[in-house]
C-alpha positions in Angstrom: -75.2 68.5 17.3 -75.9 65.5 15.4 -73.2 66.4 12.9 -70.4 65.7 15.6 -71.9 62.8 17.4 -70.7 59.4 16.6 -72.6 56.8 14.6 -74.3 53.8 16.2 -71.7 51.5 14.9 -71.4 48.6 17.3 -75.0 48.9 18.5 -76.9 45.9 17.3 -80.1 47.6 16.9 -79.5 48.8 13.2 -79.4 45.3 12.0 -82.9 44.5 13.6 -85.9 44.5 11.4 -88.5 47.1 11.9 -90.7 44.7 13.5 -88.1 43.8 16.2 -87.4 47.6 16.7 -91.2 48.3 17.3 -91.5 45.3 19.6 -88.3 46.3 21.6 -89.4 50.1 21.7 -92.8 49.0 23.1 -91.1 46.8 25.6 -88.7 49.8 26.7 -91.9 51.8 27.4 -92.5 49.1 30.2 -89.3 49.2 31.7 -87.3 52.4 30.9 -89.8 55.2 30.5 -92.0 54.5 33.4 -90.4 56.7 36.0 -90.1 59.8 33.6 -93.4 59.1 32.0 -95.6 59.3 35.1 -93.7 62.7 36.2 -96.8 64.9 35.1 -98.7 63.2 38.3 -96.6 65.4 40.7 -94.2 67.9 39.0 -96.4 71.1 38.3 -98.2 70.4 41.6 -95.2 70.3 43.6 -93.5 73.3 41.5 -96.4 75.5 42.4 -96.3 74.4 46.1 -92.6 75.6 46.2 -93.4 78.9 44.5 -95.4 79.6 47.5 -97.7 82.2 45.7 -100.8 82.6 43.7 -100.1 81.2 40.2 -100.3 84.4 37.8 -100.1 83.8 34.3 -96.4 84.9 33.9 -95.8 82.3 36.6 -97.7 79.4 34.7 -95.9 80.1 31.7 -92.6 80.5 33.5 -93.2 77.1 35.1 -94.1 75.2 31.9 -91.2 76.8 30.2 -88.7 75.5 32.8 -90.2 72.2 32.5 -90.1 71.8 28.8 -86.5 73.3 28.6 -85.4 70.8 31.3 -86.7 67.8 29.4 -85.1 69.0 26.1 -81.9 69.7 27.8 -81.3 67.4 30.1 -83.2 64.1 28.9 -83.2 64.8 24.9 -79.7 66.2 24.7 -77.7 65.2 27.6 -78.8 61.7 28.0 -80.5 60.4 24.9 -78.2 62.1 22.3 -74.8 62.5 24.1 -74.6 60.1 27.1 -76.2 57.2 25.1 -73.6 57.6 22.4 -70.6 57.3 24.7 -71.7 53.7 26.1 -69.3 51.0 27.2 -69.9 48.4 24.8 -73.6 48.8 24.6 -74.1 49.3 28.4 -75.0 52.7 30.0 -75.2 54.1 33.5 -72.6 56.1 35.7 -70.7 52.9 36.5 -70.3 52.0 33.1 -69.2 55.4 32.4 -66.9 55.3 35.1 -65.2 52.2 33.9 -64.8 53.8 30.4 -62.8 56.5 31.5 -61.3 56.0 34.7 -61.4 52.6 36.5 -58.5 50.7 34.9 -55.8 49.7 37.6 -57.4 52.6 39.6 -55.0 55.3 38.3 -57.8 58.0 38.7 -59.5 57.5 42.1 -61.4 60.7 41.8 -63.2 59.5 38.7 -63.9 56.1 40.5 -65.3 57.8 43.8 -67.5 60.1 41.7 -68.6 57.1 39.7 -69.3 55.0 42.8 -71.0 58.0 44.7 -73.5 58.5 41.7 -74.4 54.9 41.5 -75.0 54.6 45.3 -77.4 58.0 45.1 -79.4 56.0 42.4 -80.1 53.4 45.2 -81.4 56.3 47.5 -83.5 57.9 44.5 -84.8 54.1 43.7 -86.5 53.6 47.2 -88.2 57.0 46.8 -89.5 56.5 43.3 -92.1 53.7 43.8 -93.6 55.4 46.9 -94.2 59.0 45.6 -95.5 57.6 42.0 -97.8 55.2 43.5 -99.1 57.6 46.0 -99.5 60.5 43.7 -101.5 58.2 41.5 -103.9 57.0 44.1 -104.3 60.6 45.5 -106.4 61.0 42.5 -109.3 59.3 44.6 -109.2 62.5 46.7 -110.9 64.1 43.7 -112.9 61.2 42.4 -114.2 59.8 45.8 -113.2 61.9 48.7 -114.7 59.3 51.1 -111.9 56.8 50.1 -109.0 59.1 51.3 -108.3 56.8 54.2 -107.8 53.9 52.0 -105.0 55.5 50.0 -101.9 54.4 52.1 -102.9 51.0 52.5 -103.9 50.6 48.8 -100.4 52.0 47.9 -98.5 49.3 50.3 -100.5 46.6 48.6 -99.6 48.0 45.3 -95.9 48.2 45.9 -95.8 44.7 47.5 -97.3 43.0 44.1 -94.8 45.1 42.3 -91.7 44.0 43.9 -93.2 40.2 44.0 -93.3 40.2 40.2 -89.9 41.1 39.7 -88.5 37.3 39.4 -90.3 37.0 36.3 -88.1 39.4 34.8 -87.8 42.3 32.7 -88.6 40.7 29.4 -92.1 39.6 30.6 -92.8 42.6 32.6 -91.9 44.7 29.6 -94.0 42.6 27.3 -96.8 42.9 29.7 -96.4 46.5 30.8 -95.2 48.2 27.3 -98.6 48.1 25.8 -100.1 49.5 29.0 -97.5 52.4 28.9 -98.3 52.9 25.2 -101.8 53.6 26.2 -100.7 55.6 28.8 -98.5 58.2 26.9 -101.4 58.2 24.3 -103.7 59.1 26.8 -101.5 61.8 28.6 -100.9 63.3 25.2 -104.3 63.5 24.2 -105.5 65.1 27.8 -102.6 67.5 27.2 -103.9 68.5 23.5 -107.4 69.1 24.9 -106.1 71.4 27.6 -103.7 73.3 24.9 -106.8 73.7 22.8 -108.7 75.5 25.4 -105.9 78.1 25.7 -103.3 77.9 23.0 -101.5 81.0 24.3 -99.6 78.6 26.6 -97.5 77.6 23.7 -95.9 80.8 24.1 -94.0 78.8 27.0 -91.7 77.4 24.6 -89.7 80.7 24.7 -87.3 80.3 27.3 -87.8 83.9 28.3 -90.6 83.2 30.5 -88.8 80.6 32.6 -85.8 82.7 32.9 -88.2 85.7 34.0 -89.5 83.4 36.6 -86.4 82.6 38.4 -85.2 86.2 38.2 -88.3 88.0 39.6 -89.2 85.7 42.4 -86.2 85.8 44.6 -85.7 82.8 46.7 -88.9 81.2 45.9 -88.0 81.5 42.4 -84.8 79.4 43.1 -86.5 76.8 45.1 -89.0 76.3 42.2 -86.2 74.4 40.7 -86.6 71.7 43.2 -90.0 71.1 41.8 -89.2 71.4 38.0 -86.5 69.0 38.3 -89.1 66.2 39.1 -89.7 66.2 35.4 -86.4 64.8 34.6 -85.9 62.4 37.5 -86.1 59.1 35.3 -83.4 60.4 32.8 -80.7 58.8 34.9 -82.4 55.4 35.1 -83.0 55.6 31.3 -79.3 55.8 30.9 -78.7 52.7 33.3 -81.3 50.7 31.5 -79.9 51.0 28.1 -78.3 47.6 28.1 -81.6 45.9 28.3 -82.9 47.2 24.9 -80.4 49.0 23.1 -80.0 52.6 22.3 -81.7 52.7 19.0 -85.1 51.5 20.3 -85.0 53.8 23.5 -84.2 56.7 21.3 -87.0 56.2 18.8 -89.6 55.8 21.7 -88.4 58.9 23.2 -88.2 61.1 20.3 -91.7 59.8 18.7 -93.8 59.3 21.5 -92.5 59.9 25.1 -91.3 63.4 24.7 -94.3 64.7 22.7 -96.5 63.3 25.1 -94.9 64.8 28.1 -94.6 68.2 26.6 -98.4 68.3 25.5 -99.4 67.0 29.0 -97.4 69.8 30.8 -98.5 72.4 28.4 -102.4 71.1 28.9 -102.0 71.4 32.7 -100.7 74.8 32.3 -103.4 76.1 29.7 -106.3 74.9 32.3 -104.5 76.7 34.9 -104.5 79.8 32.9 -108.1 79.5 32.4 -108.5 79.7 36.1 -108.7 75.8 37.1 -107.9 75.2 40.6 -104.2 73.7 41.1 -105.5 72.5 44.6 -104.8 68.7 45.1 -103.5 67.6 41.9 -103.9 69.6 38.5 -103.2 66.7 36.3 -106.5 65.1 37.0 -108.2 68.6 36.4 -107.6 67.7 32.7 -109.8 64.9 32.8 -113.4 64.9 32.2 -115.4 63.8 35.2 -116.9 60.7 33.6 -113.3 59.5 32.9 -111.8 60.3 36.1 -112.1 56.7 37.8 -110.6 54.9 34.8 -107.8 57.6 34.5 -107.1 56.8 38.4 -106.9 53.3 37.6 -104.5 53.8 34.5 -102.5 56.2 36.6 -102.0 53.4 39.4 -101.0 50.9 36.8 -98.5 53.4 35.1 -97.0 54.3 38.2 -96.3 50.7 39.2 -94.6 50.4 35.9 -92.8 53.7 36.7 -91.2 52.0 39.5 -89.9 49.3 37.2 -87.4 51.7 35.6 -85.8 52.3 38.9 -85.6 48.8 40.1 -84.2 47.5 36.7 -81.6 50.2 36.8 -80.8 49.1 40.5 -80.1 45.4 39.1 -78.1 46.5 36.2 -75.7 48.8 38.6 -75.4 46.0 41.2 -74.2 43.7 38.7 -71.9 46.0 37.3 -70.4 46.9 40.8 -70.1 43.1 41.6 -68.2 42.5 38.4 -65.9 45.4 39.0 -65.1 44.4 42.6 -67.0 47.0 44.6 -69.7 44.7 45.9 -69.6 41.3 47.3 -71.2 38.6 44.9 -75.0 38.4 45.1 -77.1 35.7 43.5 -78.1 37.2 40.0 -80.8 35.4 38.2 -80.7 35.5 34.3 -84.5 35.9 33.2 -84.2 35.8 29.7 -82.2 34.0 27.1 -82.8 36.6 24.5 -80.8 39.6 26.4 -78.0 39.4 28.9 -79.0 42.7 30.5 -82.3 41.2 31.8 -81.5 40.3 35.2 -83.1 39.6 38.7 -81.1 40.6 42.1 -83.3 39.1 44.8 -81.4 40.8 47.7 -81.5 44.3 46.2 -85.2 43.7 45.4 -86.2 42.7 49.0 -84.3 45.6 50.6 -85.7 48.2 48.0 -89.3 46.6 49.0 -88.6 47.0 52.6 -87.3 50.7 52.5 -90.1 51.7 49.9 -92.7 50.4 52.2 -91.6 52.1 55.3 -91.4 55.5 53.3 -95.0 55.2 52.2 -96.0 54.5 55.7 -93.9 57.0 57.2 -94.6 59.9 54.9 -98.2 58.8 53.9 -98.4 61.6 51.2 -96.6 62.4 47.9 -96.4 66.1 49.2 -94.3 65.0 51.9 -92.1 62.4 50.0 -91.6 65.4 47.4 -89.4 67.0 49.9 -87.1 63.8 49.9 -87.4 63.3 46.3 -84.8 64.5 43.9 -81.7 65.5 45.8 -80.1 62.1 45.3 -80.8 61.7 41.5 -79.8 65.4 40.9 -76.4 64.9 42.6 -76.0 61.9 40.5 -76.7 63.8 37.4 -74.2 66.4 38.5 -71.4 63.5 38.8 -72.5 62.1 35.2 -72.1 65.7 33.9 -68.6 65.9 35.3 -67.7 62.4 33.9 -69.3 63.5 30.4 -66.7 66.2 30.3 -63.8 63.8 30.6 -65.6 61.5 28.0 -65.8 64.2 25.5 -62.2 65.1 25.7 -60.6 61.6 25.8 -63.5 59.6 23.9 -64.8 61.7 21.2 -61.5 63.9 21.0 -63.4 67.2 21.2 -61.5 70.5 22.2 -61.1 71.5 25.5 -63.5 74.7 24.5 -66.2 72.8 23.0 -66.1 70.1 25.7 -66.1 72.6 28.4 -69.1 74.5 26.5 -71.4 71.3 26.2 -70.7 69.6 29.6 -70.3 72.8 31.3 -73.8 73.8 30.3 -75.1 70.5 32.1 -73.0 71.0 34.9 -74.2 74.4 35.6 -78.0 73.2 35.2 -77.4 70.1 37.2 -75.6 72.3 40.1 -78.6 74.6 40.2 -81.1 71.7 40.5 -78.9 70.2 43.4 -78.5 73.4 45.0 -82.4 73.9 44.9 -83.0 70.4 46.0 -80.5 70.6 49.0 -82.9 73.2 50.5 -85.0 70.1 51.3 -82.4 68.1 53.3 -84.1 68.8 56.6 -87.6 68.1 55.4 -86.7 64.6 54.4 -83.9 64.8 51.7 -81.5 63.1 54.2 -83.4 59.9 53.7 -82.2 59.2 50.2 -78.6 60.6 51.2 -78.6 58.3 54.1 -79.3 55.2 52.1 -76.8 56.5 49.4 -73.9 57.0 51.7 -74.5 53.7 53.4 -74.0 52.1 50.1 -71.2 54.0 49.2 -69.5 53.1 52.4 -70.2 49.5 51.9 -68.7 49.7 48.3 -65.5 51.4 49.8 -65.2 48.8 52.8 -65.7 45.8 50.5 -63.1 47.0 47.9 -60.5 48.0 50.5 -61.0 44.7 52.3 -60.7 42.6 49.3 -57.5 44.5 48.2 -56.2 43.6 51.9 -57.1 39.9 51.4 -55.0 39.8 48.0 -52.4 41.4 49.4 -52.2 39.1 52.5 -52.4 36.1 50.3 -49.7 37.4 48.0 -47.2 37.5 50.7 -47.4 33.7 51.0 -46.6 33.1 47.4 -44.4 30.0 46.6 -42.7 29.5 43.2 -44.1 26.7 41.1 -40.5 25.1 40.3 -39.7 25.0 43.9 -43.1 23.7 45.0 -43.0 20.8 42.3 -39.4 19.9 43.4 -40.4 19.7 47.0 -43.2 17.3 45.9 -40.6 15.1 44.5 -38.4 15.1 47.2 -40.9 14.2 49.9 -42.6 11.7 47.6 -46.2 13.0 47.6 -48.6 10.5 46.2 -50.2 11.7 43.0 -53.6 10.3 42.5 -55.6 10.0 39.2 -57.7 13.1 38.0 -57.6 16.7 37.7 -57.5 19.3 40.3 -58.6 22.9 39.5 -57.5 25.4 42.2 -59.2 28.9 42.1 -56.9 31.8 43.0 -56.6 35.5 43.0 -52.8 35.3 42.7 -51.0 36.2 39.5 -48.3 33.8 40.0 -46.9 31.2 42.4 -48.7 28.1 43.9 -52.1 29.7 45.5 -52.5 29.1 49.4 -55.9 27.0 48.7 -53.5 24.4 47.0 -50.9 24.2 49.7 -53.8 23.9 52.6 -55.3 21.0 50.4 -51.7 19.2 50.3 -51.2 19.9 53.9 -54.5 18.3 55.1 -54.7 15.6 52.5 -51.0 14.7 52.1 -51.6 13.8 48.3 -52.3 15.6 44.9 -54.1 14.9 41.8 -51.8 13.7 38.6 -52.9 16.9 36.8 -53.2 20.5 38.3 -54.8 23.7 37.1 -54.5 26.7 38.9 -57.2 29.2 37.4 -57.5 32.9 37.9 -60.4 34.9 36.6 -60.3 38.6 36.0 -62.9 41.0 35.4 -61.8 43.6 32.8 -62.9 47.4 32.9 -65.3 47.0 29.7 -68.5 45.1 29.6 -67.4 42.4 27.1 -64.4 40.4 26.2 -64.4 38.4 23.0 -62.8 34.6 23.0 -59.6 35.6 21.3 -58.6 37.8 24.2 -60.4 35.6 26.7 -57.5 33.4 28.2 -53.8 32.4 28.4 -52.8 28.8 29.0 -49.3 28.3 30.4 -47.6 24.8 31.3 -45.5 25.9 34.3 -44.3 22.4 35.1 -44.7 18.7 34.2 -48.8 18.5 34.5 -49.3 21.7 35.9 -51.1 24.4 34.1 -51.8 28.1 34.9 -54.8 29.5 33.3 -56.0 33.4 33.5 -59.4 34.0 32.0 -60.4 37.6 31.2 -64.2 38.4 31.5 -65.8 41.8 30.9 -68.0 43.3 33.9 -71.3 42.2 32.0 -70.2 38.6 31.4 -70.7 35.8 33.9 -67.8 33.3 33.7 -68.4 29.6 32.9 -65.5 27.5 34.0 -66.6 24.2 32.6 -66.6 25.7 29.2 -63.1 27.5 29.8 -61.4 24.2 30.6 -62.9 23.1 27.1 -61.5 25.8 25.5 -58.0 25.6 27.2 -57.8 22.0 25.7 -57.8 23.7 22.5 -55.0 25.6 23.5 -52.6 22.8 24.7 -53.7 21.9 28.2 -54.1 18.2 28.2 -55.5 17.7 31.6 -58.5 15.1 32.0 -61.6 16.8 32.1 -64.0 13.9 32.6 -62.6 13.5 36.3 -62.3 17.0 37.6 -62.5 18.1 41.2 -62.7 22.1 41.9 -61.3 23.5 44.9 -62.3 27.1 46.3 -61.1 28.7 49.3 -63.6 29.9 51.9 -62.4 32.6 53.8 -63.1 33.6 57.3 -61.6 37.2 58.3 -59.6 37.8 61.4 -58.3 40.8 62.9 -54.5 41.1 62.7 -53.3 42.8 66.2 -50.3 44.3 64.6 -50.6 46.8 61.5 -54.3 45.7 60.7 -55.2 47.0 57.1 -58.5 48.5 58.4 -60.0 50.3 61.4 -61.9 47.3 63.5 -65.2 48.6 62.8 -64.6 48.4 59.1 -63.0 45.1 59.5 -66.1 43.6 61.2 -68.6 44.8 58.3 -66.1 43.5 55.8 -66.1 40.2 57.4 -70.0 40.2 57.8 -70.3 41.1 54.0 -67.8 37.9 53.2 -69.8 35.5 55.3 -73.2 36.6 53.4 -71.6 36.7 49.7 -72.8 34.1 47.3 -70.5 31.3 46.5 -68.2 31.3 43.9 -69.6 27.9 42.8 -72.9 29.7 41.7 -70.9 32.7 40.2 -68.5 30.5 38.2 -71.0 28.1 37.3 -69.1 25.2 38.8 -70.8 21.6 39.1 -71.7 21.6 42.8 -71.0 17.7 43.0 -67.5 18.3 42.0 -66.5 21.3 44.3 -64.5 21.0 47.5 -64.6 24.3 49.5 -61.5 24.7 51.8 -62.0 27.1 54.9 -59.0 29.2 55.6 -58.5 32.1 58.2 -57.1 35.2 56.8 -55.9 38.0 59.2 -56.0 41.2 57.9 
């Protein structure tokens, strides 16, 4: 496979020193691998419960064989080797993949809808991951100190509140703090697994995929349902892909190949080895690996590790939120840059606190990781299925593979993901509806926002006035021109923007120099400065500037204007006033663009969106907002 994979050209990582790569790799342990790294806490336990029968040696070997091959095929091959090579200018995740192959000018709506659904499903999974991870760790107290059982849920709630409370500090600080802890975690679980394997080396026969296939073929419906438990070992893979922009592909690949994957395989094999020796699989077989004297320290380490596990899904949710905003599928939210070292390191407060509320509610309502296991996995398995479908198109169009080779590789992933999704679908009535409900709510909001934004743009474009006619009318009416420069923000490609006309109507005067600025977001993460803008003088002292940004770039209008001066715009920049329209959405009685209920939701989203002033980095003291009512 490596012979046909593209090189890492374009990834900044190869130019880094070894020390920097190691530091980034350790930081990635604390941000990227937490979710998948703590899956040994609950995967085999849940899988055995789905099997619904006593674990015979063949079943134990079959179970661990399915887990090992799932990790290898889904995480190592599909995500680490292939998906992370089909990056969108260094950015990963299903939205970045969607924009790479299908979003431009919305010519491929089915690809766009598949990508949006996959992204929305990750939010649903993100609400459950922290709850099941922390609960499963603290349930080790049932073995170490059964008297503390009643304190598990309150302790889990407290831990989760603390986790979300530290998010504003940013992933760079969190990664620097959590990375070394996760390094200890992976070494510890690997060592425990090795100790278990040494007790019964025959477990290594599970490397043969025959045992996994035999388990599925000889256990009827239960053999099929067990896939819902096995799948839990790979639930962090999609978040791993989405977090690629935070650290780069090279540090993530090195950490996975040299530490994370070997530690996980050893631990799963170790759990299975002691089960082969007759150890009880009741409560949590993971803790049966640990000597009694070290059990409490392991529970503490597990709890800390599961706190970190939740970080990867939270960070992935932040990344996807910004991508969705920039691509026009969500309203503007306040995004805080938490590090000067990496643009991918951000904090989105609204998403953070909403996830916290939902996660706490799930923890209190379900109370046990066993109960949450029924709700866990269905959302991310469907996301993985969407990603596999998009990868087929990317293999054909980006890598130029033949139809047969693309179908063989992507088809293998589609079959595996479809099997996992089908098995997880059996859990919908037992709690699987929770992440789906969350996901489809977000999916609906995305579609409503995009449809409403398009209706507003169309409405504004209907009232366009040519610049030549407008300037001639100014002279005819003798409109006073006052000193200074006015910058009017617009969505329109041509003509005089409505915000300018409304300003003139109410103030009966206009600045001597006028700039009409349109900011566009492209379907790629970054746009270089030579491509960034066009400056056209459409009349005397009247300029139109069109600026292009990638969906991972944040516009900086004052800097843009300085650049425009280098390209022929002679407007004065020491006396600038920015005019921004503030829309109020009204219902149009005849021929509305949207049903009333969608229109009301869109209007609510407009009212609660972050102001363009923050998004465009406009000096607040130089901004004038003009209210305007827009019937759609």
